[in-house]
All heavy atoms as TSV, in Angstrom:
chain	resi	resn	atom	element	x	y	z
A	1	MET	N	N	0.843	-1.178	0.000
A	1	MET	CA	C	0.000	0.000	0.000
A	1	MET	C	C	0.888	1.242	0.000
A	1	MET	O	O	1.759	1.381	0.839
A	1	MET	CB	C	-0.885	-0.020	1.248
A	1	MET	CG	C	-1.838	1.093	1.326
A	1	MET	SD	S	-3.341	0.517	0.574
A	1	MET	CE	C	-4.428	1.823	0.884
A	2	LYS	N	N	0.655	2.111	-0.958
A	2	LYS	CA	C	1.454	3.339	-1.063
A	2	LYS	C	C	0.910	4.395	-0.115
A	2	LYS	O	O	-0.296	4.471	0.129
A	2	LYS	CB	C	1.416	3.872	-2.491
A	2	LYS	CG	C	2.079	2.964	-3.492
A	2	LYS	CD	C	2.058	3.558	-4.867
A	2	LYS	CE	C	2.716	2.608	-5.857
A	2	LYS	NZ	N	2.752	3.162	-7.198
A	3	LYS	N	N	1.820	5.223	0.400
A	3	LYS	CA	C	1.374	6.300	1.284
A	3	LYS	C	C	0.745	7.408	0.439
A	3	LYS	O	O	1.114	7.616	-0.725
A	3	LYS	CB	C	2.520	6.838	2.124
A	3	LYS	CG	C	3.572	7.601	1.339
A	3	LYS	CD	C	4.638	8.157	2.257
A	3	LYS	CE	C	5.681	8.881	1.409
A	3	LYS	NZ	N	6.678	9.542	2.201
A	4	THR	N	N	-0.221	8.105	1.027
A	4	THR	CA	C	-0.874	9.227	0.374
A	4	THR	C	C	-0.327	10.515	0.974
A	4	THR	O	O	-0.287	10.665	2.193
A	4	THR	CB	C	-2.400	9.161	0.555
A	4	THR	OG1	O	-2.871	7.937	-0.010
A	4	THR	CG2	C	-3.086	10.320	-0.134
A	5	VAL	N	N	0.090	11.425	0.105
A	5	VAL	CA	C	0.672	12.692	0.532
A	5	VAL	C	C	-0.256	13.814	0.091
A	5	VAL	O	O	-0.523	13.964	-1.103
A	5	VAL	CB	C	2.079	12.887	-0.098
A	5	VAL	CG1	C	2.689	14.201	0.341
A	5	VAL	CG2	C	2.982	11.719	0.240
A	6	HIS	N	N	-0.758	14.589	1.051
A	6	HIS	CA	C	-1.607	15.747	0.761
A	6	HIS	C	C	-0.744	16.993	0.881
A	6	HIS	O	O	-0.146	17.230	1.932
A	6	HIS	CB	C	-2.783	15.822	1.736
A	6	HIS	CG	C	-3.727	14.676	1.597
A	6	HIS	ND1	N	-4.756	14.672	0.693
A	6	HIS	CD2	C	-3.785	13.479	2.232
A	6	HIS	CE1	C	-5.416	13.538	0.783
A	6	HIS	NE2	N	-4.841	12.788	1.708
A	7	ILE	N	N	-0.673	17.775	-0.193
A	7	ILE	CA	C	0.191	18.958	-0.224
A	7	ILE	C	C	-0.608	20.155	-0.717
A	7	ILE	O	O	-1.377	20.050	-1.679
A	7	ILE	CB	C	1.397	18.735	-1.167
A	7	ILE	CG1	C	2.309	17.655	-0.618
A	7	ILE	CG2	C	2.184	20.016	-1.359
A	7	ILE	CD1	C	3.521	17.383	-1.458
A	8	SER	N	N	-0.390	21.291	-0.070
A	8	SER	CA	C	-0.933	22.558	-0.542
A	8	SER	C	C	0.184	23.234	-1.321
A	8	SER	O	O	1.236	23.577	-0.761
A	8	SER	CB	C	-1.361	23.408	0.654
A	8	SER	OG	O	-1.840	24.647	0.222
A	9	GLY	N	N	0.001	23.373	-2.625
A	9	GLY	CA	C	1.054	23.939	-3.464
A	9	GLY	C	C	0.610	23.999	-4.918
A	9	GLY	O	O	-0.580	23.902	-5.219
A	10	TYR	N	N	1.579	24.143	-5.800
A	10	TYR	CA	C	1.306	24.289	-7.234
A	10	TYR	C	C	2.193	23.343	-8.040
A	10	TYR	O	O	3.373	23.187	-7.731
A	10	TYR	CB	C	1.604	25.714	-7.703
A	10	TYR	CG	C	0.794	26.771	-7.006
A	10	TYR	CD1	C	1.329	27.486	-5.947
A	10	TYR	CD2	C	-0.505	27.042	-7.409
A	10	TYR	CE1	C	0.589	28.459	-5.298
A	10	TYR	CE2	C	-1.255	28.016	-6.766
A	10	TYR	CZ	C	-0.704	28.718	-5.722
A	10	TYR	OH	O	-1.450	29.669	-5.078
A	11	LEU	N	N	1.618	22.743	-9.072
A	11	LEU	CA	C	2.427	21.971	-10.021
A	11	LEU	C	C	3.106	22.967	-10.960
A	11	LEU	O	O	2.451	23.838	-11.540
A	11	LEU	CB	C	1.546	21.025	-10.831
A	11	LEU	CG	C	0.986	19.843	-10.046
A	11	LEU	CD1	C	-0.103	19.154	-10.843
A	11	LEU	CD2	C	2.091	18.869	-9.701
A	12	LEU	N	N	4.417	22.868	-11.093
A	12	LEU	CA	C	5.148	23.810	-11.942
A	12	LEU	C	C	5.077	23.455	-13.415
A	12	LEU	O	O	5.253	24.320	-14.268
A	12	LEU	CB	C	6.606	23.909	-11.492
A	12	LEU	CG	C	6.826	24.517	-10.115
A	12	LEU	CD1	C	8.318	24.597	-9.808
A	12	LEU	CD2	C	6.192	25.889	-10.019
A	13	PHE	N	N	4.825	22.190	-13.723
A	13	PHE	CA	C	4.741	21.733	-15.106
A	13	PHE	C	C	3.515	20.832	-15.245
A	13	PHE	O	O	3.079	20.227	-14.266
A	13	PHE	CB	C	6.006	20.952	-15.496
A	13	PHE	CG	C	7.265	21.720	-15.287
A	13	PHE	CD1	C	8.089	21.473	-14.200
A	13	PHE	CD2	C	7.633	22.727	-16.176
A	13	PHE	CE1	C	9.249	22.199	-13.998
A	13	PHE	CE2	C	8.784	23.457	-15.981
A	13	PHE	CZ	C	9.601	23.195	-14.899
A	14	PRO	N	N	2.976	20.705	-16.441
A	14	PRO	CA	C	1.840	19.782	-16.625
A	14	PRO	C	C	2.236	18.354	-16.261
A	14	PRO	O	O	3.381	17.941	-16.490
A	14	PRO	CB	C	1.533	19.894	-18.119
A	14	PRO	CG	C	2.123	21.196	-18.556
A	14	PRO	CD	C	3.316	21.418	-17.672
A	15	LEU	N	N	1.299	17.611	-15.685
A	15	LEU	CA	C	1.568	16.217	-15.342
A	15	LEU	C	C	1.703	15.387	-16.606
A	15	LEU	O	O	0.983	15.605	-17.583
A	15	LEU	CB	C	0.425	15.645	-14.506
A	15	LEU	CG	C	0.342	16.101	-13.067
A	15	LEU	CD1	C	-0.911	15.524	-12.417
A	15	LEU	CD2	C	1.567	15.691	-12.288
A	16	SER	N	N	2.613	14.443	-16.556
A	16	SER	CA	C	2.821	13.554	-17.689
A	16	SER	C	C	3.266	12.197	-17.158
A	16	SER	O	O	4.226	12.115	-16.379
A	16	SER	CB	C	3.883	14.141	-18.621
A	16	SER	OG	O	4.109	13.296	-19.710
A	17	GLU	N	N	2.567	11.152	-17.556
A	17	GLU	CA	C	2.952	9.805	-17.121
A	17	GLU	C	C	4.350	9.485	-17.627
A	17	GLU	O	O	4.701	9.792	-18.762
A	17	GLU	CB	C	1.934	8.786	-17.613
A	17	GLU	CG	C	0.595	8.931	-16.931
A	17	GLU	CD	C	-0.428	7.912	-17.386
A	17	GLU	OE1	O	-0.089	7.018	-18.191
A	17	GLU	OE2	O	-1.585	8.025	-16.941
A	18	GLY	N	N	5.142	8.892	-16.751
A	18	GLY	CA	C	6.521	8.544	-17.092
A	18	GLY	C	C	7.517	9.645	-16.770
A	18	GLY	O	O	8.720	9.436	-16.889
A	19	LYS	N	N	7.047	10.818	-16.359
A	19	LYS	CA	C	7.928	11.940	-15.996
A	19	LYS	C	C	7.703	12.287	-14.528
A	19	LYS	O	O	6.679	11.964	-13.947
A	19	LYS	CB	C	7.609	13.164	-16.856
A	19	LYS	CG	C	7.642	12.895	-18.325
A	19	LYS	CD	C	8.754	13.622	-18.944
A	19	LYS	CE	C	8.736	13.269	-20.442
A	19	LYS	NZ	N	9.636	13.967	-21.205
A	20	ARG	N	N	8.657	12.977	-13.950
A	20	ARG	CA	C	8.538	13.433	-12.566
A	20	ARG	C	C	7.605	14.636	-12.491
A	20	ARG	O	O	7.547	15.429	-13.416
A	20	ARG	CB	C	9.895	13.848	-12.016
A	20	ARG	CG	C	10.865	12.708	-11.881
A	20	ARG	CD	C	12.220	13.241	-11.433
A	20	ARG	NE	N	13.171	12.175	-11.304
A	20	ARG	CZ	C	13.549	11.675	-10.123
A	20	ARG	NH1	N	13.079	12.195	-9.015
A	20	ARG	NH2	N	14.398	10.689	-10.062
A	21	ALA	N	N	6.912	14.773	-11.373
A	21	ALA	CA	C	6.127	15.971	-11.106
A	21	ALA	C	C	6.984	16.899	-10.254
A	21	ALA	O	O	7.779	16.444	-9.417
A	21	ALA	CB	C	4.841	15.619	-10.373
A	22	VAL	N	N	6.843	18.198	-10.476
A	22	VAL	CA	C	7.553	19.191	-9.672
A	22	VAL	C	C	6.500	20.061	-9.007
A	22	VAL	O	O	5.684	20.688	-9.675
A	22	VAL	CB	C	8.510	20.049	-10.533
A	22	VAL	CG1	C	9.253	21.050	-9.667
A	22	VAL	CG2	C	9.489	19.167	-11.285
A	23	ILE	N	N	6.528	20.077	-7.676
A	23	ILE	CA	C	5.532	20.796	-6.892
A	23	ILE	C	C	6.213	21.931	-6.146
A	23	ILE	O	O	7.206	21.715	-5.450
A	23	ILE	CB	C	4.859	19.848	-5.874
A	23	ILE	CG1	C	4.271	18.631	-6.582
A	23	ILE	CG2	C	3.798	20.598	-5.063
A	23	ILE	CD1	C	3.929	17.489	-5.652
A	24	GLN	N	N	5.661	23.146	-6.292
A	24	GLN	CA	C	6.171	24.290	-5.529
A	24	GLN	C	C	5.320	24.425	-4.283
A	24	GLN	O	O	4.095	24.523	-4.349
A	24	GLN	CB	C	6.100	25.578	-6.329
A	24	GLN	CG	C	6.635	26.762	-5.553
A	24	GLN	CD	C	6.524	28.056	-6.317
A	24	GLN	OE1	O	5.960	28.113	-7.404
A	24	GLN	NE2	N	7.087	29.096	-5.761
A	25	ARG	N	N	5.976	24.421	-3.144
A	25	ARG	CA	C	5.297	24.545	-1.851
A	25	ARG	C	C	6.050	25.592	-1.047
A	25	ARG	O	O	7.169	25.342	-0.603
A	25	ARG	CB	C	5.312	23.214	-1.135
A	25	ARG	CG	C	4.651	23.232	0.194
A	25	ARG	CD	C	4.742	21.875	0.832
A	25	ARG	NE	N	4.082	21.904	2.122
A	25	ARG	CZ	C	4.319	21.039	3.063
A	25	ARG	NH1	N	5.198	20.075	2.881
A	25	ARG	NH2	N	3.675	21.127	4.205
A	26	GLY	N	N	5.440	26.769	-0.897
A	26	GLY	CA	C	6.150	27.854	-0.226
A	26	GLY	C	C	7.364	28.216	-1.061
A	26	GLY	O	O	7.270	28.413	-2.258
A	27	GLY	N	N	8.524	28.261	-0.437
A	27	GLY	CA	C	9.756	28.564	-1.157
A	27	GLY	C	C	10.504	27.325	-1.614
A	27	GLY	O	O	11.604	27.420	-2.157
A	28	ASP	N	N	9.933	26.146	-1.396
A	28	ASP	CA	C	10.597	24.889	-1.742
A	28	ASP	C	C	9.989	24.252	-2.979
A	28	ASP	O	O	8.838	24.498	-3.315
A	28	ASP	CB	C	10.469	23.880	-0.589
A	28	ASP	CG	C	11.146	24.352	0.681
A	28	ASP	OD1	O	12.172	25.058	0.582
A	28	ASP	OD2	O	10.657	24.006	1.767
A	29	CYS	N	N	10.770	23.426	-3.648
A	29	CYS	CA	C	10.291	22.622	-4.771
A	29	CYS	C	C	10.476	21.153	-4.414
A	29	CYS	O	O	11.513	20.762	-3.894
A	29	CYS	CB	C	11.054	22.936	-6.046
A	29	CYS	SG	S	10.562	24.484	-6.793
A	30	ILE	N	N	9.456	20.367	-4.688
A	30	ILE	CA	C	9.494	18.932	-4.429
A	30	ILE	C	C	9.455	18.222	-5.772
A	30	ILE	O	O	8.561	18.475	-6.586
A	30	ILE	CB	C	8.292	18.507	-3.570
A	30	ILE	CG1	C	8.325	19.223	-2.228
A	30	ILE	CG2	C	8.248	16.993	-3.406
A	30	ILE	CD1	C	7.035	19.117	-1.449
A	31	CYS	N	N	10.408	17.343	-6.010
A	31	CYS	CA	C	10.419	16.510	-7.217
A	31	CYS	C	C	9.996	15.104	-6.811
A	31	CYS	O	O	10.576	14.520	-5.904
A	31	CYS	CB	C	11.812	16.464	-7.835
A	31	CYS	SG	S	12.342	18.037	-8.495
A	32	THR	N	N	8.985	14.576	-7.465
A	32	THR	CA	C	8.497	13.240	-7.139
A	32	THR	C	C	9.231	12.197	-7.977
A	32	THR	O	O	9.980	12.537	-8.891
A	32	THR	CB	C	6.987	13.134	-7.418
A	32	THR	OG1	O	6.768	13.179	-8.830
A	32	THR	CG2	C	6.215	14.248	-6.726
A	33	SER	N	N	8.962	10.946	-7.680
A	33	SER	CA	C	9.423	9.885	-8.577
A	33	SER	C	C	8.500	9.922	-9.809
A	33	SER	O	O	7.568	10.716	-9.880
A	33	SER	CB	C	9.385	8.527	-7.866
A	33	SER	OG	O	8.101	8.248	-7.378
A	34	CYS	N	N	8.733	9.073	-10.769
A	34	CYS	CA	C	7.970	9.106	-12.027
A	34	CYS	C	C	6.480	8.866	-11.799
A	34	CYS	O	O	6.095	8.007	-11.000
A	34	CYS	CB	C	8.502	8.054	-12.991
A	34	CYS	SG	S	10.141	8.454	-13.597
A	35	VAL	N	N	5.664	9.641	-12.509
A	35	VAL	CA	C	4.212	9.517	-12.433
A	35	VAL	C	C	3.800	8.239	-13.156
A	35	VAL	O	O	4.175	8.011	-14.309
A	35	VAL	CB	C	3.522	10.749	-13.061
A	35	VAL	CG1	C	2.015	10.560	-13.104
A	35	VAL	CG2	C	3.882	12.015	-12.294
A	36	VAL	N	N	3.036	7.406	-12.472
A	36	VAL	CA	C	2.556	6.145	-13.039
A	36	VAL	C	C	1.156	6.326	-13.623
A	36	VAL	O	O	0.842	5.808	-14.692
A	36	VAL	CB	C	2.539	5.040	-11.955
A	36	VAL	CG1	C	1.966	3.744	-12.497
A	36	VAL	CG2	C	3.923	4.820	-11.393
A	37	GLU	N	N	0.298	7.098	-12.904
A	37	GLU	CA	C	-1.079	7.293	-13.356
A	37	GLU	C	C	-1.613	8.620	-12.825
A	37	GLU	O	O	-1.399	8.960	-11.662
A	37	GLU	CB	C	-1.963	6.147	-12.856
A	37	GLU	CG	C	-3.390	6.231	-13.315
A	37	GLU	CD	C	-4.243	5.068	-12.824
A	37	GLU	OE1	O	-3.750	4.219	-12.063
A	37	GLU	OE2	O	-5.421	5.033	-13.198
A	38	ILE	N	N	-2.314	9.356	-13.675
A	38	ILE	CA	C	-2.986	10.584	-13.267
A	38	ILE	C	C	-4.414	10.197	-12.907
A	38	ILE	O	O	-5.171	9.741	-13.764
A	38	ILE	CB	C	-2.954	11.642	-14.396
A	38	ILE	CG1	C	-1.506	11.980	-14.743
A	38	ILE	CG2	C	-3.733	12.893	-13.979
A	38	ILE	CD1	C	-1.336	12.799	-16.012
A	39	LEU	N	N	-4.764	10.355	-11.623
A	39	LEU	CA	C	-6.066	9.917	-11.142
A	39	LEU	C	C	-7.149	10.979	-11.317
A	39	LEU	O	O	-8.281	10.662	-11.656
A	39	LEU	CB	C	-5.963	9.515	-9.665
A	39	LEU	CG	C	-4.913	8.429	-9.373
A	39	LEU	CD1	C	-4.717	8.265	-7.890
A	39	LEU	CD2	C	-5.320	7.125	-10.030
A	40	GLU	N	N	-6.799	12.233	-11.063
A	40	GLU	CA	C	-7.748	13.334	-11.205
A	40	GLU	C	C	-6.962	14.618	-11.394
A	40	GLU	O	O	-5.935	14.827	-10.757
A	40	GLU	CB	C	-8.626	13.451	-9.957
A	40	GLU	CG	C	-9.697	14.505	-10.044
A	40	GLU	CD	C	-10.582	14.555	-8.812
A	40	GLU	OE1	O	-10.436	13.719	-7.909
A	40	GLU	OE2	O	-11.422	15.463	-8.760
A	41	GLN	N	N	-7.465	15.471	-12.273
A	41	GLN	CA	C	-6.771	16.737	-12.514
A	41	GLN	C	C	-7.780	17.823	-12.844
A	41	GLN	O	O	-8.598	17.676	-13.754
A	41	GLN	CB	C	-5.753	16.593	-13.645
A	41	GLN	CG	C	-4.847	17.778	-13.779
A	41	GLN	CD	C	-3.700	17.504	-14.736
A	41	GLN	OE1	O	-3.745	16.560	-15.525
A	41	GLN	NE2	N	-2.684	18.320	-14.678
A	42	ARG	N	N	-7.747	18.897	-12.039
A	42	ARG	CA	C	-8.568	20.081	-12.267
A	42	ARG	C	C	-7.645	21.292	-12.199
A	42	ARG	O	O	-6.448	21.154	-11.963
A	42	ARG	CB	C	-9.657	20.204	-11.186
A	42	ARG	CG	C	-10.612	19.026	-11.140
A	42	ARG	CD	C	-11.755	19.279	-10.174
A	42	ARG	NE	N	-11.339	19.762	-8.878
A	42	ARG	CZ	C	-11.410	19.073	-7.741
A	42	ARG	NH1	N	-11.865	17.841	-7.746
A	42	ARG	NH2	N	-11.034	19.609	-6.604
A	43	GLU	N	N	-8.208	22.459	-12.383
A	43	GLU	CA	C	-7.399	23.677	-12.368
A	43	GLU	C	C	-6.751	23.912	-10.997
A	43	GLU	O	O	-5.614	24.364	-10.915
A	43	GLU	CB	C	-8.271	24.872	-12.738
A	43	GLU	CG	C	-7.485	26.163	-12.909
A	43	GLU	CD	C	-8.367	27.286	-13.409
A	43	GLU	OE1	O	-9.171	27.046	-14.318
A	43	GLU	OE2	O	-8.226	28.387	-12.869
A	44	ASP	N	N	-7.459	23.593	-9.913
A	44	ASP	CA	C	-6.962	23.878	-8.569
A	44	ASP	C	C	-6.609	22.625	-7.774
A	44	ASP	O	O	-6.325	22.694	-6.576
A	44	ASP	CB	C	-8.002	24.699	-7.799
A	44	ASP	CG	C	-9.314	23.931	-7.632
A	44	ASP	OD1	O	-9.536	22.959	-8.370
A	44	ASP	OD2	O	-10.110	24.320	-6.767
A	45	TYR	N	N	-6.596	21.446	-8.420
A	45	TYR	CA	C	-6.363	20.193	-7.695
A	45	TYR	C	C	-5.851	19.119	-8.653
A	45	TYR	O	O	-6.288	19.045	-9.801
A	45	TYR	CB	C	-7.680	19.720	-7.067
A	45	TYR	CG	C	-7.602	18.408	-6.357
A	45	TYR	CD1	C	-7.073	18.318	-5.073
A	45	TYR	CD2	C	-8.045	17.238	-6.963
A	45	TYR	CE1	C	-7.012	17.100	-4.410
A	45	TYR	CE2	C	-7.988	16.018	-6.317
A	45	TYR	CZ	C	-7.471	15.960	-5.042
A	45	TYR	OH	O	-7.391	14.751	-4.396
A	46	ALA	N	N	-4.939	18.319	-8.158
A	46	ALA	CA	C	-4.459	17.171	-8.936
A	46	ALA	C	C	-4.182	16.015	-7.991
A	46	ALA	O	O	-3.668	16.210	-6.886
A	46	ALA	CB	C	-3.202	17.525	-9.710
A	47	CYS	N	N	-4.550	14.823	-8.414
A	47	CYS	CA	C	-4.253	13.616	-7.659
A	47	CYS	C	C	-3.602	12.639	-8.635
A	47	CYS	O	O	-4.152	12.367	-9.704
A	47	CYS	CB	C	-5.535	13.041	-7.066
A	47	CYS	SG	S	-5.229	11.636	-5.979
A	48	PHE	N	N	-2.425	12.156	-8.270
A	48	PHE	CA	C	-1.704	11.262	-9.171
A	48	PHE	C	C	-0.870	10.276	-8.375
A	48	PHE	O	O	-0.501	10.523	-7.230
A	48	PHE	CB	C	-0.823	12.062	-10.141
A	48	PHE	CG	C	0.158	12.998	-9.466
A	48	PHE	CD1	C	1.459	12.603	-9.210
A	48	PHE	CD2	C	-0.225	14.279	-9.096
A	48	PHE	CE1	C	2.363	13.454	-8.594
A	48	PHE	CE2	C	0.667	15.141	-8.488
A	48	PHE	CZ	C	1.962	14.731	-8.235
A	49	GLU	N	N	-0.595	9.152	-9.010
A	49	GLU	CA	C	0.192	8.097	-8.392
A	49	GLU	C	C	1.585	8.100	-9.006
A	49	GLU	O	O	1.742	8.183	-10.222
A	49	GLU	CB	C	-0.479	6.749	-8.634
A	49	GLU	CG	C	0.237	5.582	-8.013
A	49	GLU	CD	C	-0.471	4.265	-8.265
A	49	GLU	OE1	O	-1.574	4.260	-8.840
A	49	GLU	OE2	O	0.106	3.236	-7.885
A	50	THR	N	N	2.579	8.031	-8.135
A	50	THR	CA	C	3.961	7.900	-8.601
A	50	THR	C	C	4.427	6.476	-8.289
A	50	THR	O	O	3.661	5.665	-7.769
A	50	THR	CB	C	4.893	8.919	-7.913
A	50	THR	OG1	O	4.985	8.600	-6.526
A	50	THR	CG2	C	4.393	10.343	-8.104
A	51	MET	N	N	5.662	6.196	-8.567
A	51	MET	CA	C	6.199	4.873	-8.285
A	51	MET	C	C	6.179	4.566	-6.789
A	51	MET	O	O	6.081	3.411	-6.403
A	51	MET	CB	C	7.623	4.764	-8.836
A	51	MET	CG	C	7.686	4.866	-10.347
A	51	MET	SD	S	9.359	4.887	-10.986
A	51	MET	CE	C	9.846	3.208	-10.670
A	52	ASN	N	N	6.247	5.617	-5.945
A	52	ASN	CA	C	6.355	5.405	-4.505
A	52	ASN	C	C	5.146	5.848	-3.689
A	52	ASN	O	O	4.941	5.340	-2.588
A	52	ASN	CB	C	7.589	6.145	-3.966
A	52	ASN	CG	C	8.852	5.696	-4.643
A	52	ASN	OD1	O	9.067	4.510	-4.829
A	52	ASN	ND2	N	9.683	6.635	-5.037
A	53	SER	N	N	4.370	6.824	-4.164
A	53	SER	CA	C	3.308	7.431	-3.356
A	53	SER	C	C	2.138	7.872	-4.229
A	53	SER	O	O	2.226	7.883	-5.448
A	53	SER	CB	C	3.842	8.669	-2.622
A	53	SER	OG	O	5.000	8.369	-1.887
A	54	VAL	N	N	1.063	8.263	-3.551
A	54	VAL	CA	C	-0.067	8.917	-4.209
A	54	VAL	C	C	-0.071	10.357	-3.692
A	54	VAL	O	O	-0.066	10.589	-2.478
A	54	VAL	CB	C	-1.405	8.228	-3.868
A	54	VAL	CG1	C	-2.569	9.004	-4.446
A	54	VAL	CG2	C	-1.410	6.794	-4.393
A	55	TYR	N	N	-0.046	11.311	-4.596
A	55	TYR	CA	C	-0.009	12.735	-4.235
A	55	TYR	C	C	-1.350	13.379	-4.541
A	55	TYR	O	O	-1.924	13.161	-5.609
A	55	TYR	CB	C	1.075	13.472	-5.028
A	55	TYR	CG	C	2.474	13.207	-4.544
A	55	TYR	CD1	C	3.184	12.107	-4.995
A	55	TYR	CD2	C	3.080	14.054	-3.633
A	55	TYR	CE1	C	4.461	11.856	-4.555
A	55	TYR	CE2	C	4.369	13.813	-3.184
A	55	TYR	CZ	C	5.053	12.713	-3.646
A	55	TYR	OH	O	6.331	12.469	-3.203
A	56	CYS	N	N	-1.825	14.191	-3.593
A	56	CYS	CA	C	-3.009	15.027	-3.778
A	56	CYS	C	C	-2.545	16.458	-3.559
A	56	CYS	O	O	-2.197	16.841	-2.440
A	56	CYS	CB	C	-4.100	14.658	-2.786
A	56	CYS	SG	S	-4.667	12.962	-2.981
A	57	VAL	N	N	-2.488	17.226	-4.627
A	57	VAL	CA	C	-1.958	18.587	-4.584
A	57	VAL	C	C	-3.113	19.560	-4.790
A	57	VAL	O	O	-3.806	19.492	-5.804
A	57	VAL	CB	C	-0.888	18.809	-5.679
A	57	VAL	CG1	C	-0.314	20.212	-5.595
A	57	VAL	CG2	C	0.215	17.768	-5.567
A	58	SER	N	N	-3.312	20.439	-3.823
A	58	SER	CA	C	-4.365	21.447	-3.956
A	58	SER	C	C	-3.764	22.831	-3.823
A	58	SER	O	O	-2.806	23.040	-3.063
A	58	SER	CB	C	-5.460	21.236	-2.909
A	58	SER	OG	O	-4.916	21.264	-1.617
A	59	ALA	N	N	-4.319	23.771	-4.577
A	59	ALA	CA	C	-3.839	25.149	-4.525
A	59	ALA	C	C	-4.141	25.727	-3.148
A	59	ALA	O	O	-5.196	25.442	-2.578
A	59	ALA	CB	C	-4.510	25.982	-5.616
A	60	PRO	N	N	-3.228	26.525	-2.604
A	60	PRO	CA	C	-3.487	27.132	-1.294
A	60	PRO	C	C	-4.721	28.031	-1.347
A	60	PRO	O	O	-4.997	28.660	-2.370
A	60	PRO	CB	C	-2.236	27.968	-1.025
A	60	PRO	CG	C	-1.212	27.495	-1.993
A	60	PRO	CD	C	-1.941	26.895	-3.145
A	61	ALA	N	N	-5.446	28.075	-0.248
A	61	ALA	CA	C	-6.632	28.931	-0.169
A	61	ALA	C	C	-6.198	30.391	-0.160
A	61	ALA	O	O	-5.211	30.746	0.485
A	61	ALA	CB	C	-7.416	28.612	1.091
A	62	PRO	N	N	-6.911	31.248	-0.886
A	62	PRO	CA	C	-6.564	32.665	-0.874
A	62	PRO	C	C	-6.854	33.270	0.496
A	62	PRO	O	O	-7.710	32.787	1.233
A	62	PRO	CB	C	-7.461	33.280	-1.947
A	62	PRO	CG	C	-8.570	32.311	-2.101
A	62	PRO	CD	C	-8.031	30.960	-1.748
A	63	ILE	N	N	-6.126	34.325	0.819
A	63	ILE	CA	C	-6.334	35.012	2.091
A	63	ILE	C	C	-7.618	35.826	1.985
A	63	ILE	O	O	-7.758	36.636	1.069
A	63	ILE	CB	C	-5.144	35.942	2.411
A	63	ILE	CG1	C	-3.866	35.131	2.529
A	63	ILE	CG2	C	-5.404	36.746	3.673
A	63	ILE	CD1	C	-2.622	35.971	2.640
A	64	PRO	N	N	-8.559	35.621	2.903
A	64	PRO	CA	C	-9.799	36.406	2.845
A	64	PRO	C	C	-9.511	37.895	3.029
A	64	PRO	O	O	-8.610	38.273	3.773
A	64	PRO	CB	C	-10.621	35.872	4.027
A	64	PRO	CG	C	-9.995	34.579	4.397
A	64	PRO	CD	C	-8.561	34.650	3.966
A	65	VAL	N	N	-10.281	38.719	2.360
A	65	VAL	CA	C	-10.079	40.170	2.418
A	65	VAL	C	C	-10.219	40.676	3.844
A	65	VAL	O	O	-9.486	41.553	4.279
A	65	VAL	CB	C	-11.078	40.888	1.481
A	65	VAL	CG1	C	-10.969	42.389	1.604
A	65	VAL	CG2	C	-10.847	40.456	0.047
A	66	GLN	N	N	-11.139	40.113	4.629
A	66	GLN	CA	C	-11.374	40.577	5.987
A	66	GLN	C	C	-10.146	40.395	6.876
A	66	GLN	O	O	-9.908	41.176	7.778
A	66	GLN	CB	C	-12.548	39.828	6.645
A	66	GLN	CG	C	-13.874	40.072	5.996
A	66	GLN	CD	C	-14.094	39.139	4.817
A	66	GLN	OE1	O	-13.266	38.277	4.518
A	66	GLN	NE2	N	-15.200	39.317	4.123
A	67	SER	N	N	-9.347	39.365	6.642
A	67	SER	CA	C	-8.197	39.102	7.502
A	67	SER	C	C	-6.919	39.762	6.991
A	67	SER	O	O	-5.888	39.647	7.615
A	67	SER	CB	C	-7.977	37.601	7.657
A	67	SER	OG	O	-7.584	37.044	6.423
A	68	ALA	N	N	-7.001	40.428	5.863
A	68	ALA	CA	C	-5.824	41.112	5.334
A	68	ALA	C	C	-5.476	42.299	6.253
A	68	ALA	O	O	-6.344	42.945	6.816
A	68	ALA	CB	C	-6.075	41.608	3.923
A	69	VAL	N	N	-4.192	42.546	6.411
A	69	VAL	CA	C	-3.743	43.630	7.272
A	69	VAL	C	C	-3.927	44.959	6.522
A	69	VAL	O	O	-3.416	45.124	5.418
A	69	VAL	CB	C	-2.248	43.444	7.638
A	69	VAL	CG1	C	-1.762	44.603	8.497
A	69	VAL	CG2	C	-2.067	42.112	8.346
A	70	PRO	N	N	-4.645	45.928	7.118
A	70	PRO	CA	C	-4.819	47.208	6.439
A	70	PRO	C	C	-3.498	47.977	6.404
A	70	PRO	O	O	-2.734	47.961	7.367
A	70	PRO	CB	C	-5.862	47.928	7.275
A	70	PRO	CG	C	-5.807	47.277	8.617
A	70	PRO	CD	C	-5.331	45.858	8.385
A	71	LEU	N	N	-3.244	48.607	5.295
A	71	LEU	CA	C	-2.029	49.398	5.139
A	71	LEU	C	C	-2.385	50.881	5.219
A	71	LEU	O	O	-3.406	51.303	4.704
A	71	LEU	CB	C	-1.361	49.078	3.810
A	71	LEU	CG	C	-0.947	47.632	3.598
A	71	LEU	CD1	C	-0.394	47.443	2.180
A	71	LEU	CD2	C	0.089	47.207	4.611
A	72	LYS	N	N	-1.519	51.647	5.842
A	72	LYS	CA	C	-1.739	53.080	5.941
A	72	LYS	C	C	-0.981	53.773	4.833
A	72	LYS	O	O	0.108	53.344	4.450
A	72	LYS	CB	C	-1.271	53.608	7.299
A	72	LYS	CG	C	-2.098	53.050	8.437
A	72	LYS	CD	C	-1.676	53.633	9.758
A	72	LYS	CE	C	-2.522	53.053	10.862
A	72	LYS	NZ	N	-2.209	53.635	12.147
A	73	MET	N	N	-1.550	54.835	4.343
A	73	MET	CA	C	-0.881	55.582	3.283
A	73	MET	C	C	0.231	56.428	3.893
A	73	MET	O	O	0.105	56.965	4.979
A	73	MET	CB	C	-1.879	56.491	2.552
A	73	MET	CG	C	-2.890	55.714	1.747
A	73	MET	SD	S	-3.978	56.795	0.818
A	73	MET	CE	C	-2.821	57.488	-0.334
A	74	CYS	N	N	1.311	56.515	3.179
A	74	CYS	CA	C	2.427	57.362	3.602
A	74	CYS	C	C	2.458	58.588	2.720
A	74	CYS	O	O	2.262	58.512	1.502
A	74	CYS	CB	C	3.747	56.609	3.471
A	74	CYS	SG	S	3.839	55.168	4.541
A	75	ALA	N	N	2.714	59.721	3.318
A	75	ALA	CA	C	2.753	60.962	2.543
A	75	ALA	C	C	4.162	61.312	2.205
A	75	ALA	O	O	5.101	61.010	2.825
A	75	ALA	CB	C	2.090	62.090	3.313
């Protein structure tokens, strides 16, 4: 049974079976082993199986406007 990895991040390149996936997470990049099967792919989510794991990559949630820090104008 392969482990399932849930990551909040972005795929830097389109998924392709037989190639590695590259995931940007914060300031880091994660390179997976070769993709064996693409299970699901949408604009904001991808689930795919590699030789070693199953990855579920979802885009980070945007910061709500209400919680954004107000900025003061400088003269």
